[in-house]
N, CA, C and O atoms as a DFTB+ gen file, in Angstrom:
488 C
 N C O
     1  1      36.282     180.290     -13.013
     2  2      36.287     181.056     -14.251
     3  2      34.667     180.854     -15.204
     4  3      34.409     180.074     -16.120
     5  1      34.063     181.583     -14.738
     6  2      32.478     181.299     -15.481
     7  2      32.562     181.367     -17.314
     8  3      33.496     181.826     -17.970
     9  1      31.751     180.981     -17.646
    10  2      31.456     180.681     -19.025
    11  2      31.145     181.690     -19.766
    12  3      31.197     181.604     -20.993
    13  1      30.761     182.840     -19.112
    14  2      30.381     184.102     -19.784
    15  2      32.061     184.369     -20.230
    16  3      32.548     184.343     -21.360
    17  1      32.612     184.583     -19.149
    18  2      34.480     185.344     -19.931
    19  2      34.784     184.641     -20.864
    20  3      35.208     185.118     -21.917
    21  1      34.615     183.264     -20.644
    22  2      35.127     181.746     -22.007
    23  2      34.531     182.649     -23.359
    24  3      35.325     183.391     -23.937
    25  1      33.174     182.561     -23.814
    26  2      32.384     182.828     -24.783
    27  2      32.527     184.365     -25.092
    28  3      31.987     184.805     -26.107
    29  1      33.275     185.247     -24.207
    30  2      32.863     186.596     -24.639
    31  2      33.234     187.345     -26.136
    32  3      32.683     188.237     -26.781
    33  1      34.418     186.537     -26.339
    34  2      35.201     186.624     -27.910
    35  2      34.772     185.817     -28.756
    36  3      35.644     185.699     -29.617
    37  1      33.965     185.239     -28.968
    38  2      33.748     183.757     -29.769
    39  2      32.802     184.695     -30.673
    40  3      32.014     185.456     -30.113
    41  1      32.886     184.636     -32.074
    42  2      31.702     185.049     -32.902
    43  2      30.570     184.372     -32.871
    44  3      30.511     183.575     -31.935
    45  1      29.530     184.415     -33.660
    46  2      28.178     183.805     -33.539
    47  2      28.637     182.499     -34.006
    48  3      28.206     181.538     -33.368
    49  1      29.489     182.242     -35.070
    50  2      29.926     180.920     -35.725
    51  2      30.865     179.892     -35.081
    52  3      31.108     178.724     -34.777
    53  1      31.160     180.982     -35.095
    54  2      32.298     179.415     -33.545
    55  2      30.830     179.548     -32.101
    56  3      30.667     178.565     -31.377
    57  1      30.354     180.225     -31.991
    58  2      29.389     179.307     -30.828
    59  2      28.464     178.599     -31.313
    60  3      27.943     177.766     -30.571
    61  1      27.878     178.773     -33.078
    62  2      27.264     178.152     -33.783
    63  2      27.966     176.229     -33.446
    64  3      27.424     175.185     -33.082
    65  1      29.751     176.723     -33.918
    66  2      30.357     175.344     -33.895
    67  2      30.450     174.657     -32.600
    68  3      30.512     173.436     -32.457
    69  1      30.454     175.326     -31.895
    70  2      30.171     174.252     -30.700
    71  2      29.384     173.839     -29.899
    72  3      29.755     172.953     -29.130
    73  1      27.859     174.427     -29.820
    74  2      26.808     174.011     -30.096
    75  2      26.566     172.930     -30.620
    76  3      26.177     171.896     -30.077
    77  1      26.901     173.231     -32.236
    78  2      26.408     172.218     -33.094
    79  2      27.723     170.422     -32.395
    80  3      27.406     169.307     -31.980
    81  1      28.526     170.817     -32.530
    82  2      30.011     169.920     -32.408
    83  2      29.526     169.108     -30.527
    84  3      29.958     167.979     -30.292
    85  1      28.788     169.737     -29.588
    86  2      28.689     169.111     -28.366
    87  2      27.007     167.981     -28.775
    88  3      26.763     166.829     -28.417
    89  1      26.082     169.041     -29.710
    90  2      25.059     168.290     -29.904
    91  2      25.489     166.814     -30.579
    92  3      24.715     165.915     -30.249
    93  1      26.629     166.384     -31.503
    94  2      26.747     165.645     -32.652
    95  2      27.499     164.788     -31.867
    96  3      27.294     163.601     -32.119
    97  1      28.724     165.134     -30.541
    98  2      29.445     164.320     -29.508
    99  2      28.598     163.728     -28.996
   100  3      28.686     162.504     -29.097
   101  1      27.390     164.303     -28.215
   102  2      26.188     163.862     -27.169
   103  2      25.606     162.267     -27.860
   104  3      25.476     161.173     -27.311
   105  1      25.298     162.784     -29.522
   106  2      24.585     161.495     -29.657
   107  2      25.942     160.519     -30.237
   108  3      25.683     159.317     -30.182
   109  1      27.029     160.777     -30.659
   110  2      27.748     159.942     -30.895
   111  2      27.676     158.690     -29.435
   112  3      27.494     157.473     -29.451
   113  1      27.891     159.586     -28.369
   114  2      28.453     158.911     -26.836
   115  2      27.032     158.262     -27.191
   116  3      27.126     157.169     -27.749
   117  1      26.265     158.541     -27.060
   118  2      24.976     157.818     -26.522
   119  2      24.581     156.794     -27.305
   120  3      23.886     155.931     -26.770
   121  1      24.964     156.642     -28.875
   122  2      24.456     155.364     -29.588
   123  2      25.904     154.573     -29.699
   124  3      25.805     153.388     -29.380
   125  1      27.078     154.948     -30.045
   126  2      28.101     154.323     -30.239
   127  2      29.031     153.799     -28.962
   128  3      29.913     152.946     -29.062
   129  1      28.674     154.444     -27.822
   130  2      29.742     154.891     -26.620
   131  2      30.895     155.411     -27.289
   132  3      31.885     155.127     -26.616
   133  1      31.179     156.011     -28.262
   134  2      33.087     156.559     -28.659
   135  2      32.600     158.185     -28.888
   136  3      31.531     158.543     -29.384
   137  1      33.617     158.994     -28.418
   138  2      33.758     160.310     -28.893
   139  2      33.505     160.696     -30.742
   140  3      33.810     159.878     -31.610
   141  1      33.034     161.779     -30.986
   142  2      33.293     162.227     -32.475
   143  2      34.495     162.960     -32.580
   144  3      34.719     163.965     -31.905
   145  1      35.495     162.347     -33.646
   146  2      36.810     163.250     -33.608
   147  2      36.859     164.123     -34.215
   148  3      38.015     164.511     -34.383
   149  1      35.795     164.946     -34.885
   150  2      35.824     166.504     -35.084
   151  2      36.048     167.198     -33.721
   152  3      37.008     167.872     -33.348
   153  1      34.563     166.752     -32.880
   154  2      34.038     167.203     -31.594
   155  2      35.603     167.671     -30.505
   156  3      36.035     168.669     -29.929
   157  1      36.018     166.168     -30.731
   158  2      37.145     165.949     -29.842
   159  2      38.154     166.615     -29.748
   160  3      38.551     167.023     -28.657
   161  1      38.789     166.865     -30.918
   162  2      40.203     167.231     -31.523
   163  2      39.874     169.159     -30.882
   164  3      40.614     169.765     -30.107
   165  1      38.608     169.694     -31.504
   166  2      37.998     170.790     -31.268
   167  2      37.658     171.416     -30.302
   168  3      37.320     172.598     -30.245
   169  1      37.770     170.235     -29.046
   170  2      37.204     170.451     -28.182
   171  2      38.708     170.891     -27.036
   172  3      38.732     171.711     -26.119
   173  1      39.779     170.020     -27.528
   174  2      40.791     169.889     -26.807
   175  2      41.715     171.467     -27.614
   176  3      42.485     172.225     -27.024
   177  1      41.349     171.524     -28.846
   178  2      41.830     172.983     -29.011
   179  2      41.535     173.683     -28.369
   180  3      42.372     173.799     -27.473
   181  1      40.541     174.474     -28.235
   182  2      40.337     175.310     -27.633
   183  2      40.198     174.920     -26.096
   184  3      39.717     175.857     -25.459
   185  1      40.487     173.790     -25.314
   186  2      40.941     173.837     -24.017
   187  2      42.481     174.651     -23.950
   188  3      42.906     175.588     -23.273
   189  1      43.030     173.835     -24.950
   190  2      44.304     174.208     -24.798
   191  2      44.608     176.344     -24.968
   192  3      45.186     177.228     -24.335
   193  1      44.052     176.253     -25.806
   194  2      43.889     178.178     -25.791
   195  2      43.773     178.633     -24.751
   196  3      44.674     179.365     -24.343
   197  1      42.423     178.329     -23.790
   198  2      41.721     178.884     -22.782
   199  2      42.826     179.051     -21.646
   200  3      43.241     180.069     -21.093
   201  1      43.235     177.415     -21.450
   202  2      43.981     177.088     -20.322
   203  2      45.135     176.368     -20.586
   204  3      45.303     175.152     -20.510
   205  1      45.883     177.209     -20.893
   206  2      47.704     176.635     -21.551
   207  2      48.252     176.077     -20.537
   208  3      49.289     175.485     -20.837
   209  1      47.873     176.015     -19.095
   210  2      48.791     175.521     -18.230
   211  2      48.075     174.422     -17.716
   212  3      48.560     173.717     -16.831
   213  1      46.873     174.204     -18.236
   214  2      46.378     173.091     -17.402
   215  2      46.321     171.720     -18.922
   216  3      45.464     171.566     -19.792
   217  1      47.365     171.114     -18.715
   218  2      47.234     169.980     -19.416
   219  2      46.461     168.753     -19.528
   220  3      46.558     167.788     -18.770
   221  1      45.495     168.890     -20.778
   222  2      44.946     167.486     -21.038
   223  2      45.502     166.800     -21.932
   224  3      46.271     167.476     -22.616
   225  1      45.404     165.223     -22.349
   226  2      45.640     164.667     -23.129
   227  2      44.509     163.729     -23.773
   228  3      43.667     163.197     -23.051
   229  1      44.522     163.600     -24.775
   230  2      43.444     162.320     -25.424
   231  2      43.856     161.349     -25.348
   232  3      43.216     160.493     -25.959
   233  1      44.821     160.981     -24.773
   234  2      45.145     159.238     -24.671
   235  2      44.589     159.299     -23.086
   236  3      44.619     158.274     -22.405
   237  1      44.229     160.193     -22.702
   238  2      43.537     160.099     -20.985
   239  2      42.057     159.540     -20.699
   240  3      41.324     160.494     -20.961
   241  1      41.477     158.747     -20.399
   242  2      40.249     158.778     -20.703
   243  2      39.492     159.991     -19.253
   244  3      38.600     160.815     -19.459
   245  1      39.861     159.854     -18.520
   246  2      39.660     161.507     -18.023
   247  2      39.645     162.484     -18.202
   248  3      38.659     163.199     -18.028
   249  1      40.816     162.880     -18.644
   250  2      41.040     164.167     -19.461
   251  2      39.809     164.707     -20.807
   252  3      39.467     165.852     -21.101
   253  1      39.360     163.341     -21.424
   254  2      38.696     163.518     -22.588
   255  2      37.585     163.852     -21.917
   256  3      36.893     164.861     -22.049
   257  1      37.407     162.601     -20.912
   258  2      35.677     163.186     -20.185
   259  2      35.849     164.263     -19.709
   260  3      34.697     164.694     -19.761
   261  1      36.532     165.174     -19.199
   262  2      36.067     165.998     -18.542
   263  2      36.366     167.515     -19.512
   264  3      35.937     168.662     -19.388
   265  1      37.132     166.985     -20.313
   266  2      37.123     168.279     -21.655
   267  2      36.078     168.283     -22.386
   268  3      35.662     169.233     -23.049
   269  1      35.596     167.174     -22.288
   270  2      34.209     167.256     -23.400
   271  2      32.705     167.516     -22.478
   272  3      31.590     167.773     -22.933
   273  1      33.029     167.385     -21.366
   274  2      32.257     167.462     -20.257
   275  2      31.815     169.319     -20.286
   276  3      30.719     169.860     -20.435
   277  1      32.643     169.671     -20.158
   278  2      33.497     171.119     -20.207
   279  2      32.663     172.084     -21.233
   280  3      31.988     173.092     -21.024
   281  1      32.938     171.465     -22.261
   282  2      32.504     172.227     -23.624
   283  2      30.686     171.619     -23.886
   284  3      29.850     172.395     -24.351
   285  1      30.384     170.405     -23.565
   286  2      29.100     170.340     -23.363
   287  2      28.334     171.481     -22.353
   288  3      27.284     171.991     -22.742
   289  1      28.779     171.763     -21.349
   290  2      28.096     172.695     -20.690
   291  2      28.567     173.916     -21.225
   292  3      27.715     174.759     -20.942
   293  1      29.702     174.553     -21.998
   294  2      29.367     175.595     -22.785
   295  2      29.126     175.633     -23.494
   296  3      29.609     176.564     -24.139
   297  1      28.132     174.722     -24.221
   298  2      27.355     174.573     -25.402
   299  2      25.677     174.818     -24.636
   300  3      24.789     175.562     -25.053
   301  1      25.658     174.193     -23.784
   302  2      24.396     174.231     -22.957
   303  2      24.097     175.753     -22.454
   304  3      23.018     176.342     -22.396
   305  1      25.006     176.060     -22.216
   306  2      25.450     178.269     -21.721
   307  2      25.005     178.774     -22.809
   308  3      24.019     179.511     -22.803
   309  1      25.649     178.462     -23.888
   310  2      24.961     179.173     -25.169
   311  2      23.842     179.207     -25.536
   312  3      23.157     180.214     -25.711
   313  1      23.470     177.811     -25.731
   314  2      22.041     177.877     -25.977
   315  2      20.636     178.511     -25.055
   316  3      19.563     178.893     -25.522
   317  1      21.039     178.470     -23.708
   318  2      20.538     179.167     -22.622
   319  2      20.145     180.469     -23.116
   320  3      18.989     180.752     -23.432
   321  1      21.305     181.390     -23.187
   322  2      21.549     182.609     -23.198
   323  2      20.662     182.947     -24.447
   324  3      20.120     184.050     -24.505
   325  1      20.509     182.063     -25.401
   326  2      19.722     182.733     -26.516
   327  2      18.613     182.236     -26.450
   328  3      17.901     182.570     -27.397
   329  1      18.186     181.628     -25.794
   330  2      16.735     181.267     -25.450
   331  2      15.925     182.269     -24.557
   332  3      14.718     182.481     -24.678
   333  1      16.956     182.992     -23.429
   334  2      16.474     184.167     -22.593
   335  2      16.649     185.631     -23.635
   336  3      15.813     186.520     -23.467
   337  1      17.789     185.843     -24.733
   338  2      17.478     186.954     -25.809
   339  2      16.182     186.693     -26.142
   340  3      15.372     187.613     -26.258
   341  1      15.783     185.145     -26.369
   342  2      14.418     185.325     -27.219
   343  2      13.413     185.901     -27.062
   344  3      12.808     186.791     -27.659
   345  1      13.144     184.814     -25.442
   346  2      12.418     185.051     -24.040
   347  2      12.026     186.684     -24.425
   348  3      10.959     187.236     -24.693
   349  1      13.355     187.134     -24.319
   350  2      13.327     188.648     -23.258
   351  2      12.633     189.810     -24.450
   352  3      12.030     190.875     -24.317
   353  1      13.036     189.051     -25.561
   354  2      12.533     189.936     -27.481
   355  2      11.328     189.758     -26.978
   356  3      10.796     190.676     -26.354
   357  1      10.707     188.573     -27.161
   358  2       9.173     188.653     -26.891
   359  2       8.071     188.573     -25.882
   360  3       6.876     188.285     -25.817
   361  1       8.997     188.945     -25.176
   362  2       8.088     189.700     -23.500
   363  2       7.934     191.287     -23.807
   364  3       6.961     192.017     -23.620
   365  1       9.305     191.597     -24.376
   366  2       9.173     193.349     -24.820
   367  2       7.879     193.328     -26.074
   368  3       7.008     194.194     -25.998
   369  1       7.837     192.424     -27.060
   370  2       7.288     192.757     -28.150
   371  2       5.931     192.473     -27.643
   372  3       5.021     192.921     -28.340
   373  1       5.643     191.907     -26.713
   374  2       4.170     191.603     -26.011
   375  2       3.850     192.649     -25.190
   376  3       2.631     192.651     -25.022
   377  1       4.336     193.450     -24.661
   378  2       4.824     194.718     -23.818
   379  2       4.059     195.556     -24.523
   380  3       3.063     196.011     -23.960
   381  1       4.377     195.976     -26.018
   382  2       4.170     196.800     -27.099
   383  2       2.904     196.712     -27.475
   384  3       2.193     197.705     -27.633
   385  1       2.571     195.675     -27.626
   386  2       1.201     195.225     -28.038
   387  2       0.161     195.535     -27.127
   388  3      -0.659     196.453     -27.131
   389  1       0.387     194.418     -26.200
   390  2      -1.089     195.073     -24.971
   391  2      -1.514     196.689     -24.470
   392  3      -2.581     197.236     -24.190
   393  1       0.352     197.257     -24.535
   394  2      -0.177     198.619     -24.117
   395  2      -0.726     199.330     -25.394
   396  3      -1.113     200.483     -25.206
   397  1      -0.830     198.815     -26.713
   398  2      -1.496     199.713     -27.800
   399  2      -2.504     199.539     -27.758
   400  3      -3.359     200.413     -27.902
   401  1      -2.763     198.096     -27.500
   402  2      -4.432     197.821     -27.000
   403  2      -5.217     198.281     -25.922
   404  3      -6.443     198.211     -26.004
   405  1      -4.440     198.927     -24.520
   406  2      -5.214     198.960     -23.660
   407  2      -5.948     200.497     -23.850
   408  3      -5.467     201.499     -24.378
   409  1      -6.904     200.360     -23.404
   410  2      -8.355     201.673     -23.622
   411  2      -8.343     202.050     -22.722
   412  3      -8.173     201.374     -21.707
   413  1      -8.561     203.554     -22.752
   414  2      -9.050     204.230     -21.377
   415  2     -10.300     204.010     -21.041
   416  3     -11.099     204.199     -21.958
   417  1     -10.730     203.680     -20.054
   418  2     -12.137     203.817     -19.155
   419  2     -12.728     204.840     -19.018
   420  3     -12.269     205.839     -18.463
   421  1     -14.097     204.706     -19.622
   422  2     -14.983     205.559     -19.491
   423  2     -15.374     205.955     -17.927
   424  3     -15.752     205.202     -17.029
   425  1     -15.225     206.945     -17.909
   426  2     -16.134     206.929     -16.219
   427  2     -17.805     207.271     -16.663
   428  3     -18.362     207.515     -17.733
   429  1     -17.998     207.217     -16.056
   430  2     -19.918     206.797     -15.807
   431  2     -20.729     207.809     -14.736
   432  3     -20.840     207.622     -13.524
   433  1     -21.178     208.751     -15.391
   434  2     -21.818     209.541     -14.703
   435  2     -23.625     209.350     -15.210
   436  3     -24.202     209.060     -16.258
   437  1     -24.216     209.844     -13.213
   438  2     -25.864     209.733     -13.577
   439  2     -26.056     210.611     -14.300
   440  3     -25.067     211.343     -14.295
   441  1     -27.139     211.114     -15.231
   442  2     -27.985     211.359     -15.312
   443  2     -28.849     212.511     -14.334
   444  3     -29.203     213.690     -14.370
   445  1     -28.900     211.684     -13.725
   446  2     -29.923     212.494     -12.056
   447  2     -29.142     213.486     -11.512
   448  3     -29.495     214.614     -11.167
   449  1     -27.489     212.715     -11.437
   450  2     -27.271     213.639     -10.236
   451  2     -27.852     212.660      -9.032
   452  3     -28.593     213.128      -8.168
   453  1     -27.583     211.705      -9.038
   454  2     -27.346     210.271      -7.677
   455  2     -26.371     210.657      -7.478
   456  3     -25.473     211.396      -7.882
   457  1     -26.831     209.699      -6.383
   458  2     -24.909     209.509      -5.687
   459  2     -24.414     208.150      -6.443
   460  3     -24.818     207.191      -5.785
   461  1     -23.716     207.746      -7.541
   462  2     -23.057     206.447      -7.591
   463  2     -22.688     205.554      -6.484
   464  3     -22.515     205.938      -5.327
   465  1     -22.566     204.249      -6.929
   466  2     -22.568     203.534      -5.954
   467  2     -21.221     203.597      -5.394
   468  3     -21.057     202.654      -4.620
   469  1     -20.075     204.438      -5.502
   470  2     -19.235     204.663      -4.611
   471  2     -19.445     205.669      -3.308
   472  3     -18.712     206.019      -2.384
   473  1     -20.621     205.917      -3.643
   474  2     -21.225     207.085      -2.193
   475  2     -20.725     208.743      -3.228
   476  3     -21.388     209.713      -2.858
   477  1     -20.039     208.950      -3.994
   478  2     -19.638     210.545      -4.489
   479  2     -20.377     210.642      -5.701
   480  3     -20.569     209.778      -6.556
   481  1     -20.908     212.264      -5.630
   482  2     -21.271     212.539      -6.271
   483  2     -20.180     212.977      -7.526
   484  3     -18.985     213.217      -7.356
   485  1     -20.960     213.015      -8.904
   486  2     -19.938     213.276     -10.033
   487  2     -20.284     214.745     -10.368
   488  3     -19.666     215.339     -11.252
């Protein structure tokens, strides 16, 4: 199952919540080497909603690690998709500005009717 199919029905608030909980959980794991209780509970609730047939226990070290890792990856995916959207919008805006600034190049002709540098009379 890909991440897009998991987050397709999430509201922006729920996506923000997942990203923020993942940041808090990663920070807590790095500093104290333990999980953030709110993040752990939320991740396990989301897991049971998405994968009701795949039982995971909060008491199992491997289960905690895999569920948190999965939702950390989901949070990273959400963040990367938002970044892509911002970059795409900036690129579109930049293209509009460049298009407006582009000027028509004036063709030069000689007054005497001599050959131009390209060898063609104008």
